[in-house]
N, C-alpha and C positions, 0 to 999 in steps of 0.2 A: 332620541337616538333612533336613527333610521337604519335598521339592520338589512332591509331588503332580503334578497335571497343569496347574497354573497357571503362566503366565509370571512371572518375578521381579517385574515391575512391579505385577502384580495381587496377588501375595502380600504385597508390602511396602506396599500402599495404607494410608496412615495411618488408624488407628482413633480417634485423638483429635486435638484441635487442637495439643497439645504435640508430636505426631509430625509435624505438617505444617510443611514448610520453605518459606520464601518468603512473599510477599504481606504483609509487615509493615505496609504502608500501610493494609491492610484488617483485619488480624487481630492486631495488637499489642494489649497490654492496654489496655482502655478505648476501643479503636476501636469505632465504632458497629456494624459488622457482627459483630465478636466478641461484643459485649454482647448483640446480638440472638440470636445462636446460643446463648450460655450461658444466657440468660433464656428461651429457647424461644419468643420472639416473632418469628415469621418473616413474611415478606411475599413476594410474587412478585418475581422478580428475573432479570436477564440477566447472565451472566458473559461478558465479552468479553476475550479474550486469546489469545496464541499457543498452539500445542499444548504439552502437557506442563507446564502451569502450575498445574494442580490444580482445574480447573473441575468435573470429574466427582467428584473426591474430596470437595470441599467440599459438594456436594449430598448425598452419602452421609453425611457427618459431621452435616449438619443433620438429616437424617431420623433418624439414630441418637439425636441429642440430644433431639429432641422425641417420640421413639417413634412416628414417623409411618410410615404405609404408603407404601412407595417404589415408584413405577412409572416405568420408564425406556423412552423411545422414541428411536429414531434417525431423524432427518428424511430420511436417505438411503434407508431401507428402509420407512418407514411412510407411511400415507395417512390419509384421513378415517375409514376403517373402524377403524383402530388407535386413533385419537383417541377414537372412540365407545366402544371397548372399555375404554380407560383411564378414561373418565368413568364407565362402569358399575362398574368396579372401585372407583373412589373413592367412589361412592354406596354401594356394598355395605359398604365398610370403615367408612363413617360410620354406617350403620344398625346394623351387626352388632356392631362393637367400639368405636364412638365415636372411632375413630382419624382423625386428620387424614391427608390424602394429599399427598405431594410428587410432582408429575409433573415428571420431569426429561426435557428434550428436548435431545438432543445435535445439534449442527449445525442449530440451529433456523432459521438463515437459508436453509436449503435448502427449507423449506416455502414454498409460494406464498401469495398473499394470501388465497385462500379457506380454505386450511388454517390459516393464522394466525388468521383471523377466527373459526374454529370454537372456539378456546380462550376467546374473550372472555366469553361469558355465564357460563362455569363459574369463571373467575377472579373475576368480579364477585360471584357468589353464594356464593363460598367453598367450592365443591365440592372444589377442590384448590388448593394453592399451586404456581404454575408457576415452575420454574427452568429457564431456557434457557441453553445454552452455544453460543457462536459465536466463530469466529476472524475474522469479518468485521465491519466497522463497522456497528453496529445501526442507526444513523441512515440508512444507505443500504439495508439489507437487510430491516428489520423495519417493519411497519405502524405508523403513528403511533398508531393506536388501541391496539395492543398495548404500545407503548413507554410510553404514558401510564399504563398500569396496572401497570407493573413498573419497578423501580429498576435502573439499569445500574451494574454494578461492573466496573472495568477491572483485569484481572489482568496482571501484568508478567512478562517472561521472568525466570527465576531467575538470580541472580547466581552467579558462580563459587563463592563461599563457601557459598551454599545447596546447590549441586550436590555440593560436597565433603562436606557433611553427609549428603545423600542416599546418596552412595557409601559413606560410613563406616558408616551404618546397615546397608546391604546386606552389607558385608564382616564386620560384627561380630554381626549377628543370627543366633543359632545355630539357631533354629527355622525362620525364613522365608528367611534369607539364606545366607551362606557362612561364618558364624561358627564352624562346627564344623570347618572346614578351616584348615590353617596356610598362609596366603597372604602372600607377600612382594610387595607392590604399592607400589613407591617413590612418594613424594608427587609428584615431578616428572612421573612418568608418569600419575598420577591427574589432575594438572592438564591434561595433554594430552587425556586422555579427556573431561574436563569441558569443555574448549574445543571439542572436536568435537561435543559434545551441543548446543551453541548455545542454552543457556538452557532446555532441555527435560528435565524430570526423567524422563519416561518413556524418552526416548532414551538417557540416561546409564545407566539400568538395563538397557535392551535390549542396549546395547553391552557392558556388563559381563557379561551372561548369555552373549553370543556368545563373549567372551573366555574365559570359564570352560568353555564347551563345547570350545574349541580347546585349552585348557591341559591339561597332563598332571596330573590330580588324583590319580593312583594313587600318586604319590611321597609321601614323608613331608611334604615342603613344596613348595608350588607357587609358582614365581616368574614374575611377569608381566614380560616383557621388552619392550624398545622395538620389536623385530622383530614380536612377536606383536601388539602394539598397532597398529603401522602396517598390518599385514595386515587387521585388523578395521575400522579407520576410514579405509581408503583411498578409499572412495566419498564423494561430496560430500554434506554434511549442512546446508549453509547454507540458512537460511530465505529464501525468495523468493516463493513462491505466485503463479505467473504470473497476472496480471490480477486479483489479489486486493488486499487492503489494503496489504500490504508492497510489492507491485509499484508501485502508484501513489505511495506514500510515497517510494520510492527514485527514481523518475523525476522526481518533484517536487524532491527534494533535488539531483539532478544538474542540473536546469534552473536552479534558484535559485542553485546554486554558480557556474555559468557566468555568470549575470546579475550575481552579486555579485563578479565578478572574483576568484574563489578557485580557482585552478588545481589546488591540491593536493586540496581537497575534491571538486572536479569529477572528478578522476582516481580518487579513492577510490570515489565512488558509481558511476562507470562500472565499476570492477573488481568492486564488490559485485554489480552486476546481471549482469555476465558470469559471475562465479563462481556465481551462483544459477541460471544457465541461461537468461537472457533472450536472445531472438533478437537478435544483433548488428545485423541490418538494421533492426529496430525502433528501436534506439538511434540508428543512423545517420540514420534519417528524422527523429527528434526533433532531432538536431543541425542538420539542414537548417532546421528550424523556428526553432531558436535563432538561426541566422545571420540570418534575416529579421526575426524579432520583436525581438531584443535588441541586434543589432549594426547591421543595416541598412546605410545609406550612410555610416556612420562608418568602416566598413572593408568595402567591397564584396568584397574578396578572401575574406572569411570564407565567403560563400555558395559561391564556387567551390571552396574547400577542402573544405567539407562535402559537396558533390556528388562531388568526386573521391574522398573517403573511401568513399562508397557504392559507387562504381564499382570501387575497389580491392578492397573486401570481396567484391563479386559476382564479381570475376575470380579472386581468390586464395583466398577462403574463410578458415577459421580454421586456425591462429592468426595467420597473417601479416596478414590483413585487419583484425584487431582492433587492431593497432598503428596502422594508418592512422586508424581511428576515434578512438583515443586521441590521436593527433597533432591531429586536428581539434578534439576537446574542449578540449585544452590551449590551442590557438590561440584558440578562441572565448572561453575564460575570460580570456585576457590582452588580447584585442582591445578597442579603443575601443568604448564602448557607445552605442547610440541606439535608442530605440523610436519615433522620430519618424514613420517610415513606417507602423509598426503602428498608432499612434494616428490618423494621418491616414486610413489605410484604413478603420478602424472608424468614424470620424466621417463620412467621405464615404459609406460604406455606409448609415449611419443616415439621412442626408439622402436618399439615393437611394430608400430604402424609405418614408420618411415624407412626402416632398414630391410624390409622384405623378409623372406623366409630363410634367415640365417640357420645353418645346419647345427644340429646338436653335436658337440665333440664326440668322437668315436668312443673314448674311454668311459663316458657316462651314458652311453646308449644301452638299452635293454637287449640282452642276447639270449632269448629263449630257445633258439634253434641252432643246429650244427652249422647251417649256412651262415647265419649271422656271426657266429663265433669265428668261422673261417674268414669272414670279412673284417675281422678285428673289432667287432662290436664288443664293447666292455673291456677290451684289452688294456691292462695297466691300471684298471680302476683300483683305488685304495679305499678299503672299507674303514670309514672314519673311526668306528668303535675300536679298531685294532691299533689306532695311532695314539701317541702320547696326548693326553688331555682330550681324547676323542676329536682331534683336529689334524687333518692331513695337510701339513704345512706346504705351501707352494702349489697346491692343487688348483686347477682352474675349472670352473663349472659353467662359465659363460661361453657363448660362441666365440671363436677365435678373434673375430673382428671387434669384439667388445672386451677382450681380456683386460683385466685390471680396472674396468669401469666401476665406479662406486655410485650407487643411487641413494642408499639410506645413510644419512649422516645425522646421528643422534644429537640432540641439543644438550646443553649443560643444565638441565632441569629435571627434577624428579628421578624416576627410575632410569631414565636415559643417561644419566651421569654414569651409572654402573655399566649400562650397556655399551657406552662409548669406551669406557676403560677396558672392557673385555675385548671388544673388537680391535682396539689399538694393540693390546697385548698379543692377540692372535696374528694380526697382520705383521707384527714385528718378527714373528717366526718365519714368515714367508721370505 
């Protein structure tokens, strides 16, 4: 076994498409991307997917296939100066050896607009083929001008079966992996390792390498035990990426599960976010929003419970306070739903912005001075408490241009059933 000085993941980087596991939706036989690679007809492209799904490897395989000059940049460490140097190298390769150049940009979403724009003329004139890799949604992070010149390919997390194949290759490859050693690694423990890697091929190889560093390889046979495995994977490896794509996808899933009256799904997404390291108070604030937006007056207790969950977490911290948030989430999910206040608020706000400074009707204006009274401020105002049922039938409180406008329309669920009945009875008196 020749370890050299390279990590296991680097040593086992696939050299051919047949050694590449996963992404069958892109690379199965007769799929367009595979045909393009095999025929050597490449185009600028963006690989979008989670870590460890093969973005960098695919770029290397493409360069090997077409015998292209390969230039790699990391957007984290590079600037416009590095882009100019890459362009110069591409021009030189074209002039001296007639080689195409593939410019691979890792974490391309980290480049700002000016840096992204710097690629455009060279992509257009064929100086290089641009391959960008990103873990973030390109439609949010990349310029439209750049996106229009490159095709986006979505890479998916590797399946458990894919990762078991990656693991098997590492265990059996005598030159680059651990095939020269006699290793007893039970399949059920391999599955635990694969689960911990969470769809990331690089992670499963890194974990295997750590396990082998801890294992006693001096013996004739090396046995991987559950105790050793637990020691290596004890830290959290769940993908969450605070304030990245996964973050917003998961909070969206939580909110929509609550709205859809799916308590089990809501509880699962809550736990996924907590397990991934999300700030519990951020979730608690979102739960308060759910109480107003999706439950409203159908069950006013929801807002109180959501606020109480915030207070409990602030007082007790983790993990006790997280249970209060879970209680609130489950209650929100099973509560009667109404977005009537949310819709009414948005409609009223749109009118307030669009209709200008409509005057307050004279009869409901404040009249603290003699002059104001002389100008009929407050004249004819009917004090509701002096009216039958404390309701001044027929009275108008809106600007004259909006008289009769109804914003709040209760739904036929929860407490709003009663609210709707009351409003209907009062309006009948008008």
